[in-house]
C-alpha positions as CSV (number, residue, x, y, z in Angstrom):
1,M,-32.1,-95.0,5.1
2,K,-32.9,-97.6,7.6
3,P,-32.4,-100.7,5.3
4,L,-28.9,-99.2,4.6
5,K,-28.2,-99.1,8.2
6,K,-29.3,-102.6,8.7
7,L,-27.2,-103.8,5.9
8,A,-24.1,-102.0,7.1
9,A,-24.6,-103.5,10.6
10,L,-25.0,-106.8,9.2
11,L,-21.9,-106.5,7.0
12,V,-19.9,-105.3,10.1
13,L,-21.1,-108.2,12.2
14,L,-20.3,-110.8,9.6
15,L,-16.8,-109.2,9.0
16,G,-16.1,-109.4,12.9
17,I,-17.3,-113.0,13.0
18,F,-15.0,-114.1,10.1
19,A,-12.0,-112.0,11.1
20,F,-11.8,-113.7,14.6
21,T,-12.3,-117.3,13.5
22,S,-9.7,-119.6,12.2
23,K,-9.7,-122.8,10.4
24,T,-7.8,-125.6,12.4
25,N,-6.8,-128.8,11.0
26,T,-6.1,-131.5,13.6
27,T,-5.6,-134.4,11.2
28,E,-2.1,-133.1,10.1
29,N,-0.9,-133.2,13.8
30,S,-2.0,-136.7,14.5
31,N,1.1,-138.4,12.9
32,L,3.1,-139.1,16.0
33,D,4.9,-142.6,15.5
34,L,4.5,-144.6,18.8
35,N,7.2,-147.1,17.6
36,T,10.0,-144.5,18.1
37,I,8.8,-143.5,21.6
38,D,9.0,-145.7,24.7
39,V,5.7,-144.5,26.3
40,L,6.1,-146.4,29.6
41,N,9.6,-145.1,30.1
42,V,8.4,-141.5,29.4
43,L,5.5,-141.9,31.9
44,L,8.1,-143.5,34.4
45,E,10.4,-140.6,34.2
46,Q,7.4,-138.1,34.7
47,N,6.3,-140.1,37.6
48,T,9.6,-140.2,39.4
49,S,11.2,-136.8,38.6
50,C,10.2,-133.6,40.4
51,R,9.8,-131.7,37.1
52,P,7.8,-133.4,34.3
53,N,9.4,-134.1,31.0
54,S,9.1,-131.1,28.8
55,N,9.0,-133.1,25.5
56,Y,5.7,-135.1,25.9
57,S,2.3,-134.6,27.7
58,F,-0.4,-137.1,28.4
59,F,-4.3,-136.5,28.7
60,V,-7.4,-138.7,28.8
61,E,-10.7,-137.8,27.0
62,T,-13.9,-139.6,27.8
63,E,-17.2,-139.7,26.1
64,L,-20.6,-141.1,27.3
65,V,-21.6,-144.2,25.5
66,E,-24.7,-145.4,27.5
67,K,-26.3,-144.5,30.9
68,V,-28.0,-147.5,32.6
69,R,-29.5,-147.8,36.2
70,G,-26.6,-147.7,38.7
71,A,-23.8,-147.3,36.2
72,S,-22.6,-145.4,33.1
73,T,-20.7,-146.8,30.2
74,I,-18.0,-144.4,28.9
75,E,-15.3,-144.7,26.2
76,A,-11.9,-143.5,27.6
77,K,-9.1,-142.5,25.2
78,G,-5.6,-141.8,26.3
79,F,-3.3,-139.6,24.2
80,I,0.2,-138.5,24.1
81,I,1.3,-135.1,22.8
82,E,4.7,-134.1,21.5
83,K,4.9,-130.5,22.7
84,S,7.6,-129.3,20.2
85,T,5.6,-130.1,17.2
86,G,1.9,-130.6,18.4
87,S,1.8,-134.3,17.1
88,I,-0.8,-136.3,18.8
89,A,-1.1,-140.1,19.1
90,K,-3.7,-142.3,20.8
91,I,-2.1,-144.8,23.3
92,S,-5.3,-146.3,24.8
93,D,-8.9,-146.7,23.8
94,E,-11.3,-148.6,26.2
95,I,-15.0,-149.0,27.0
96,I,-15.5,-148.7,30.8
97,M,-18.3,-149.1,33.2
98,V,-18.4,-146.3,36.0
99,P,-20.7,-147.2,39.0
100,N,-22.9,-144.3,40.1
101,F,-22.3,-145.2,43.8
102,K,-19.3,-146.4,45.6
103,G,-19.5,-150.1,46.4
104,T,-21.8,-150.9,43.6
105,Q,-21.5,-154.5,42.2
106,L,-21.9,-154.7,38.4
107,L,-23.1,-158.2,37.6
108,E,-23.7,-158.0,33.9
109,N,-20.2,-158.6,32.6
110,S,-18.4,-160.0,35.7
111,L,-16.5,-162.6,33.9
112,S,-14.9,-160.6,31.2
113,T,-14.2,-157.4,33.0
114,K,-11.1,-156.0,34.6
115,K,-11.5,-154.0,37.7
116,M,-9.5,-150.8,38.0
117,D,-7.9,-149.5,41.2
118,N,-10.8,-146.8,41.6
119,G,-13.6,-149.4,41.2
120,D,-14.4,-148.8,37.4
121,E,-14.6,-151.8,35.3
122,I,-13.0,-152.2,31.9
123,I,-15.3,-153.9,29.5
124,E,-13.4,-153.8,26.2
125,T,-9.9,-152.7,25.4
126,K,-9.1,-151.5,21.8
127,S,-5.4,-150.8,21.9
128,D,-2.1,-152.1,23.2
129,F,-2.0,-150.2,26.4
130,S,-4.7,-150.6,29.0
131,L,-5.8,-147.9,31.4
132,K,-5.5,-150.5,34.2
133,S,-1.8,-150.6,33.5
134,L,-1.4,-146.9,33.0
135,Q,-3.4,-145.8,36.0
136,K,-0.4,-146.3,38.3
137,F,1.1,-143.1,36.6
138,E,0.1,-140.0,38.3
139,T,-0.5,-137.9,35.1
140,I,-2.8,-140.5,33.5
141,N,-4.8,-141.2,36.7
142,N,-5.4,-137.6,37.4
143,S,-6.5,-136.9,33.9
144,Y,-8.8,-139.9,33.8
145,I,-10.4,-138.9,37.1
146,K,-10.9,-135.2,36.0
147,S,-12.3,-136.1,32.7
148,T,-14.8,-138.7,34.4
149,N,-15.7,-136.2,37.0
150,N,-16.7,-133.5,34.3
151,L,-18.5,-136.0,32.1
152,L,-20.7,-137.7,34.8
153,N,-20.8,-134.8,37.3
154,L,-19.1,-136.9,40.0
155,N,-17.0,-135.7,42.9
156,R,-14.0,-138.2,43.0
157,S,-10.9,-137.0,44.5
158,I,-7.7,-137.2,42.8
């Protein structure tokens, strides 16, 4: 009787797990054509109007590449989402050095880096848009700060 109860409990558990999971495919939603969208104009409209544009949304994802003494190297990717279809496109992809302390001077790549407004230094740009130029827009800047704060356990203010 006990093995039957164990088998029934295992069957109910597996049925419950598979009933509440769904298979999602994000590759079909990543076909937003950036040639048809004026990204800078959409960002400018969102920055100047009191209500954000309901057609598009922007966010930045960061990923830790390397942690060295005094700084962390991250990869920051900026995305645009068309809200009506869920289509996503990458607008920015960069490698950035984030100093651990305010006022830290990074001497390693001082000739080839671009300094952002918040003190982070861009080492490599892999896309047409740069986070340095997109940082002036509130939605991109806030998303970048939140993402780096969560990733590196920092306490930067927005």
